[in-house]
Backbone as ProteinMPNN parsed JSONL, in Angstrom:
{"seq_chain_A": "MDQVSSLPALRVNPFRDRICRVFSHNNVFSFEDVLGMASVFSKKACPSLKIEYAFRIYDFNENGFIDEEDLQRIILRLLNSDDVSEDLLTDLTSHVCALGCRTVAGVGPATT", "coords_chain_A": {"N_chain_A": [[0.905, -1.235, -0.076], [1.692, 1.189, 0.928], [3.954, 1.647, -1.427], [2.28, 2.229, -3.216], [0.892, 4.73, -2.654], [2.454, 6.487, -2.632], [2.851, 7.277, -5.004], [3.556, 9.815, -7.365], [1.346, 11.036, -8.463], [-0.465, 10.333, -6.503], [0.638, 11.072, -3.825], [0.554, 13.774, -2.941], [-2.121, 14.118, -2.665], [-4.622, 15.233, -0.743], [-6.538, 13.124, -0.199], [-5.439, 10.539, -0.473], [-5.301, 7.966, 1.513], [-7.845, 7.438, 1.332], [-8.399, 6.988, -1.476], [-6.667, 4.988, -1.987], [-7.893, 3.073, -0.089], [-10.273, 2.79, -1.048], [-10.075, 1.478, -3.635], [-8.122, -0.816, -3.191], [-8.141, -4.321, -2.07], [-8.422, -5.424, 1.201], [-6.851, -3.395, 2.408], [-4.547, -4.261, 0.645], [-2.592, -4.306, -1.992], [-3.2, -5.205, -5.245], [-2.0, -6.371, -8.875], [-4.362, -5.683, -10.632], [-5.825, -4.413, -9.022], [-4.414, -2.146, -8.89], [-4.432, -1.484, -11.697], [-7.05, -0.762, -11.832], [-7.84, 1.409, -10.751], [-6.407, 3.143, -12.485], [-7.508, 3.013, -14.574], [-10.313, 4.099, -13.928], [-9.347, 6.916, -13.119], [-8.497, 7.534, -15.643], [-8.649, 9.366, -18.572], [-10.334, 8.92, -20.364], [-12.104, 7.442, -18.796], [-15.638, 6.399, -18.404], [-17.659, 9.14, -17.113], [-20.025, 8.182, -15.211], [-18.748, 6.122, -13.928], [-16.347, 7.358, -12.731], [-17.843, 9.086, -11.107], [-19.098, 7.471, -9.24], [-16.809, 6.336, -8.052], [-15.648, 8.832, -6.836], [-17.29, 9.382, -5.201], [-17.434, 7.173, -3.402], [-15.011, 7.394, -2.338], [-15.477, 9.815, -0.83], [-17.418, 9.389, 0.899], [-16.58, 8.855, 4.04], [-17.582, 7.607, 6.016], [-18.371, 5.313, 5.269], [-21.268, 4.704, 4.589], [-23.192, 4.876, 2.482], [-23.969, 7.381, 2.309], [-22.949, 11.304, 1.882], [-22.862, 12.769, 3.933], [-23.286, 15.155, 6.82], [-21.044, 14.524, 8.431], [-19.244, 13.394, 6.403], [-18.987, 15.888, 5.31], [-17.343, 17.542, 6.875], [-14.811, 16.316, 7.231], [-14.089, 16.37, 4.447], [-13.941, 18.904, 3.994], [-12.105, 19.853, 6.129], [-9.77, 18.559, 5.188], [-9.333, 19.475, 2.394], [-8.654, 22.197, 3.018], [-6.609, 21.736, 4.258], [-6.062, 22.087, 7.214], [-6.643, 22.187, 10.451], [-7.657, 24.227, 12.218], [-10.1, 25.129, 11.856], [-12.726, 26.429, 13.219], [-15.007, 24.794, 15.347], [-17.666, 25.377, 15.37], [-18.11, 27.083, 13.178], [-17.516, 25.252, 11.012], [-19.725, 23.278, 11.589], [-21.891, 24.883, 11.293], [-21.549, 25.499, 8.32], [-21.262, 22.91, 7.314], [-23.995, 21.768, 7.769], [-25.815, 24.12, 6.579], [-25.264, 23.094, 4.219], [-25.935, 20.878, 3.639], [-28.481, 21.081, 4.469], [-29.564, 22.119, 2.085], [-29.539, 19.88, 0.36], [-27.355, 17.853, 0.333], [-26.966, 14.942, 0.451], [-26.96, 11.91, -1.002], [-27.543, 8.628, -2.504], [-25.493, 6.224, -3.361], [-24.317, 5.884, -6.77], [-27.275, 6.179, -7.274], [-28.936, 8.634, -7.219], [-30.612, 11.526, -5.853], [-31.08, 11.041, -2.741], [-34.103, 9.836, -0.887], [-34.904, 11.271, 1.673]], "CA_chain_A": [[0.39, 0.088, 0.076], [2.536, 2.272, 0.927], [4.363, 2.084, -2.525], [0.957, 2.812, -4.332], [0.362, 5.795, -2.07], [3.974, 7.391, -2.983], [3.181, 7.879, -6.403], [3.763, 11.14, -7.452], [-0.249, 11.477, -8.642], [-1.054, 10.222, -5.084], [1.514, 11.575, -2.757], [-0.034, 15.337, -2.625], [-3.417, 14.448, -2.524], [-5.466, 14.806, 0.661], [-7.19, 12.102, -0.032], [-4.601, 9.555, -1.027], [-5.661, 7.217, 2.263], [-9.354, 6.757, 0.924], [-8.466, 6.292, -2.703], [-6.172, 3.628, -1.622], [-8.503, 1.954, 0.814], [-11.21, 1.947, -1.887], [-9.394, 0.644, -4.528], [-7.551, -2.133, -2.839], [-8.906, -4.909, -1.256], [-8.061, -6.015, 2.502], [-5.583, -2.685, 2.182], [-3.114, -4.764, -0.009], [-2.759, -3.529, -3.708], [-2.938, -6.24, -6.311], [-1.496, -5.286, -10.04], [-5.451, -5.798, -11.042], [-6.317, -3.438, -7.987], [-3.733, -0.696, -9.727], [-4.821, -1.187, -13.069], [-8.514, -0.772, -11.793], [-7.557, 2.757, -10.316], [-5.347, 3.813, -13.471], [-8.413, 3.238, -15.487], [-11.087, 4.845, -13.479], [-8.613, 7.961, -13.227], [-8.32, 7.668, -16.98], [-9.454, 10.504, -19.2], [-11.042, 7.946, -21.132], [-13.253, 6.147, -17.967], [-16.876, 6.861, -18.397], [-18.028, 10.128, -15.938], [-20.56, 8.004, -14.469], [-17.754, 5.494, -12.94], [-15.808, 8.305, -12.272], [-18.876, 9.461, -10.091], [-19.244, 6.493, -8.291], [-15.887, 6.112, -7.408], [-15.522, 9.716, -5.897], [-18.939, 9.061, -4.096], [-17.142, 6.012, -2.29], [-13.868, 8.146, -1.694], [-15.75, 10.835, -0.244], [-18.338, 8.689, 2.019], [-15.606, 8.571, 5.148], [-17.817, 6.782, 7.134], [-19.299, 4.267, 4.386], [-22.623, 4.619, 5.317], [-23.701, 5.244, 1.125], [-24.263, 8.953, 1.942], [-22.634, 11.903, 2.011], [-23.474, 13.475, 5.36], [-22.24, 16.122, 7.634], [-19.53, 13.875, 9.167], [-18.334, 13.477, 5.662], [-18.371, 16.812, 4.603], [-16.395, 17.852, 7.887], [-13.68, 15.85, 6.903], [-13.592, 16.6, 3.11], [-13.526, 20.321, 4.245], [-10.779, 20.349, 6.85], [-8.915, 17.813, 4.27], [-9.257, 20.423, 1.302], [-7.996, 23.51, 3.966], [-5.383, 21.258, 4.833], [-5.684, 22.642, 8.374], [-7.369, 21.901, 11.662], [-7.719, 25.506, 12.466], [-11.204, 25.86, 11.426], [-13.686, 26.41, 14.693], [-15.999, 23.699, 15.159], [-18.984, 26.307, 14.919], [-18.037, 27.451, 11.612], [-17.442, 24.088, 10.165], [-20.864, 22.749, 11.537], [-22.663, 25.884, 10.389], [-21.452, 25.391, 6.93], [-21.901, 21.715, 6.835], [-25.626, 21.902, 8.33], [-25.98, 24.522, 5.475], [-25.014, 22.563, 2.911], [-26.823, 19.326, 3.861], [-30.34, 21.283, 4.344], [-30.024, 22.5, 0.936], [-29.848, 18.648, -0.357], [-26.386, 17.045, -0.18], [-27.309, 13.526, 0.436], [-27.121, 11.417, -2.056], [-27.199, 7.716, -2.365], [-24.288, 5.945, -4.091], [-24.946, 5.379, -7.925], [-29.275, 6.305, -7.331], [-29.043, 9.99, -7.202], [-30.813, 12.284, -4.626], [-31.846, 10.501, -1.651], [-35.76, 10.449, -0.285], [-35.088, 10.594, 3.191]], "C_chain_A": [[1.026, 0.909, 0.36], [3.333, 2.588, -0.513], [3.174, 2.828, -3.526], [0.526, 4.1, -3.905], [1.349, 6.86, -2.025], [3.654, 7.832, -4.127], [3.263, 9.027, -6.461], [2.151, 11.793, -7.488], [-0.846, 11.354, -7.091], [-0.816, 11.156, -4.02], [1.042, 12.629, -2.36], [-1.461, 15.206, -2.47], [-4.143, 14.182, -1.228], [-6.409, 14.092, 0.978], [-6.911, 10.375, -0.399], [-4.992, 7.863, -0.31], [-7.007, 6.524, 1.437], [-9.1, 6.101, -0.433], [-7.96, 5.02, -2.423], [-6.995, 2.378, -1.109], [-9.801, 1.598, -0.507], [-11.274, 1.482, -3.095], [-8.522, -0.471, -4.466], [-8.58, -2.903, -2.068], [-8.039, -5.297, 0.127], [-6.806, -4.894, 2.62], [-4.093, -3.461, 1.696], [-3.466, -4.531, -1.459], [-2.59, -4.865, -4.711], [-2.319, -5.353, -7.707], [-3.125, -5.258, -10.717], [-5.832, -4.34, -10.541], [-5.539, -1.994, -8.692], [-4.148, -0.336, -11.073], [-6.205, -0.87, -13.101], [-8.233, 0.824, -11.606], [-7.478, 3.542, -11.409], [-6.584, 3.995, -14.515], [-9.52, 4.011, -15.098], [-10.654, 6.283, -13.611], [-8.173, 8.432, -14.815], [-9.076, 8.796, -17.756], [-10.414, 10.223, -20.152], [-12.573, 7.171, -20.336], [-14.504, 7.309, -18.272], [-17.143, 7.8, -16.963], [-18.989, 9.289, -15.061], [-19.901, 6.802, -13.73], [-17.04, 6.408, -12.091], [-16.377, 8.987, -10.994], [-18.797, 8.604, -8.92], [-17.987, 6.44, -7.621], [-15.496, 7.19, -6.386], [-16.629, 9.885, -4.865], [-17.762, 8.172, -2.883], [-15.65, 6.832, -1.537], [-14.536, 9.377, -0.739], [-16.876, 10.325, 1.001], [-17.137, 8.149, 3.107], [-16.082, 7.667, 5.863], [-18.717, 5.796, 6.453], [-20.702, 3.944, 4.76], [-23.596, 4.767, 3.865], [-24.518, 6.388, 1.094], [-23.225, 9.888, 2.255], [-22.997, 12.873, 3.048], [-22.661, 14.754, 5.938], [-21.339, 15.391, 8.047], [-18.629, 13.788, 7.877], [-17.867, 14.999, 5.018], [-17.609, 17.605, 5.323], [-15.277, 17.412, 7.194], [-13.278, 15.976, 5.412], [-13.334, 18.136, 3.441], [-12.002, 20.559, 4.623], [-9.786, 19.396, 6.163], [-8.751, 18.888, 3.35], [-8.502, 21.502, 1.983], [-6.848, 23.061, 4.485], [-4.909, 21.825, 6.3], [-6.849, 22.215, 9.424], [-7.589, 23.168, 12.542], [-9.087, 25.748, 12.42], [-12.208, 25.5, 12.632], [-14.807, 25.562, 14.191], [-17.522, 24.38, 14.739], [-18.962, 26.265, 13.701], [-18.491, 26.14, 10.897], [-18.848, 23.008, 10.519], [-21.945, 23.422, 11.251], [-22.862, 25.497, 9.381], [-21.93, 23.971, 6.508], [-23.705, 21.317, 7.021], [-26.267, 22.714, 7.2], [-26.333, 24.14, 4.298], [-25.915, 21.602, 2.518], [-28.342, 20.019, 3.817], [-30.396, 21.823, 3.111], [-29.991, 21.19, -0.024], [-28.623, 17.842, -0.475], [-26.637, 15.633, 0.147], [-28.102, 13.144, -0.434], [-26.806, 9.826, -2.003], [-26.289, 7.18, -3.673], [-24.966, 5.504, -5.495], [-26.841, 5.758, -8.169], [-29.363, 7.901, -8.038], [-29.617, 10.686, -6.022], [-31.701, 11.053, -3.719], [-33.074, 11.033, -1.341], [-35.544, 10.007, 1.16], [-36.599, 11.479, 4.015]], "O_chain_A": [[0.714, 1.829, -0.397], [3.385, 3.781, -0.811], [3.295, 3.747, -4.336], [-0.217, 4.705, -4.678], [1.154, 7.95, -1.488], [4.171, 8.908, -4.426], [2.997, 9.553, -5.38], [1.767, 12.738, -6.798], [-1.588, 12.205, -6.603], [-1.645, 11.848, -3.429], [1.007, 12.643, -1.13], [-2.068, 16.22, -2.126], [-4.239, 13.061, -0.729], [-7.08, 14.156, 2.008], [-7.674, 9.419, -0.536], [-5.031, 6.834, -0.984], [-7.097, 5.361, 1.043], [-9.444, 4.939, -0.652], [-8.652, 4.012, -2.567], [-6.916, 1.197, -1.449], [-10.163, 0.465, -0.827], [-12.314, 1.105, -3.634], [-8.164, -1.067, -5.481], [-9.587, -2.429, -1.544], [-6.834, -5.462, -0.064], [-5.718, -5.387, 2.92], [-2.964, -3.324, 2.167], [-4.606, -4.601, -1.919], [-1.486, -5.408, -4.675], [-2.168, -4.132, -7.742], [-3.029, -4.507, -11.688], [-6.079, -3.367, -11.254], [-6.159, -0.959, -8.932], [-4.216, 0.807, -11.525], [-6.72, -0.681, -14.203], [-8.518, 1.474, -12.612], [-8.22, 4.516, -11.535], [-6.652, 5.005, -15.217], [-9.858, 4.779, -15.999], [-11.462, 7.013, -14.184], [-7.62, 9.499, -15.085], [-10.229, 9.032, -17.395], [-11.175, 11.035, -20.679], [-13.572, 6.648, -20.83], [-14.433, 8.535, -18.351], [-16.892, 7.314, -15.86], [-18.854, 9.645, -13.89], [-20.584, 6.414, -12.782], [-17.078, 6.303, -10.865], [-15.69, 9.374, -10.049], [-18.474, 8.987, -7.796], [-18.103, 6.51, -6.397], [-15.085, 6.853, -5.276], [-16.601, 10.554, -3.831], [-17.427, 8.588, -1.773], [-15.389, 6.774, -0.335], [-13.802, 9.784, 0.161], [-17.035, 11.049, 1.984], [-16.785, 6.977, 2.971], [-15.333, 6.861, 6.414], [-19.76, 5.455, 7.009], [-21.062, 2.859, 5.217], [-24.807, 4.778, 4.086], [-25.448, 6.59, 0.314], [-22.384, 9.383, 3.0], [-23.529, 13.91, 2.651], [-21.594, 15.189, 5.506], [-20.34, 16.098, 7.905], [-17.428, 14.028, 8.003], [-16.813, 15.26, 4.44], [-17.046, 18.494, 4.684], [-14.734, 18.254, 6.479], [-12.115, 15.683, 5.134], [-12.258, 18.533, 2.995], [-11.079, 21.086, 4.002], [-8.698, 19.478, 6.734], [-7.66, 19.405, 3.592], [-7.475, 21.762, 1.357], [-6.087, 23.799, 5.111], [-3.727, 22.007, 6.59], [-7.965, 21.929, 8.988], [-7.699, 22.936, 13.746], [-9.386, 26.763, 13.05], [-12.426, 24.325, 12.927], [-15.367, 25.556, 13.095], [-18.309, 23.899, 13.924], [-19.689, 25.51, 13.056], [-19.573, 25.982, 10.332], [-19.021, 22.026, 9.798], [-22.976, 22.816, 10.956], [-23.982, 25.093, 9.068], [-22.757, 23.774, 5.618], [-24.362, 20.589, 6.277], [-27.271, 22.19, 6.718], [-27.225, 24.512, 3.535], [-26.51, 21.469, 1.449], [-29.254, 19.499, 3.175], [-31.564, 22.13, 2.87], [-30.392, 21.361, -1.176], [-28.67, 17.03, -1.399], [-25.662, 15.23, -0.487], [-29.235, 13.496, -0.761], [-25.743, 9.587, -1.43], [-26.393, 7.669, -4.798], [-26.013, 4.858, -5.475], [-27.444, 5.538, -9.219], [-29.786, 8.178, -9.16], [-29.009, 10.394, -4.993], [-32.694, 10.406, -4.052], [-33.34, 12.233, -1.402], [-35.817, 8.941, 1.714], [-36.954, 11.165, 5.152]]}, "name": "protein", "num_of_chains": 1, "seq": "MDQVSSLPALRVNPFRDRICRVFSHNNVFSFEDVLGMASVFSKKACPSLKIEYAFRIYDFNENGFIDEEDLQRIILRLLNSDDVSEDLLTDLTSHVCALGCRTVAGVGPATT"}
C-alpha cells in the first residue's frame, strides 16, 4: 500500500488514504487493483464510473451517504488545516446538507 500511496499523483493528494482504501482489497494492492484505479482516473473513463468512485472516496463513514460528518472531513482535508472552528464547520455543513447534499451511491438524490 505504501508504494502505491507514494506515487507522484497520489503523494500530495489529501484523499490518498481514501483512494487506496477504495481501490484495494483488505488494504493490499494487487496488480488488478492498480489497473482498476488507473482505468477510473483515465481521461477516457466513463463519467458515471468516475462519479461512483468519487462518491466512495468521499463517503468516509461508508454509510452510502455524503452526510455532515463526511463533509466536515472533506472540508478539513481540502483546507489542510485543523484551525477551522468547530462552530463554523458545523454551520457550514448543516447549511449545505439543508440544501440537499445527501445522495445514495449510484442512485441520485436520496429520499429521506
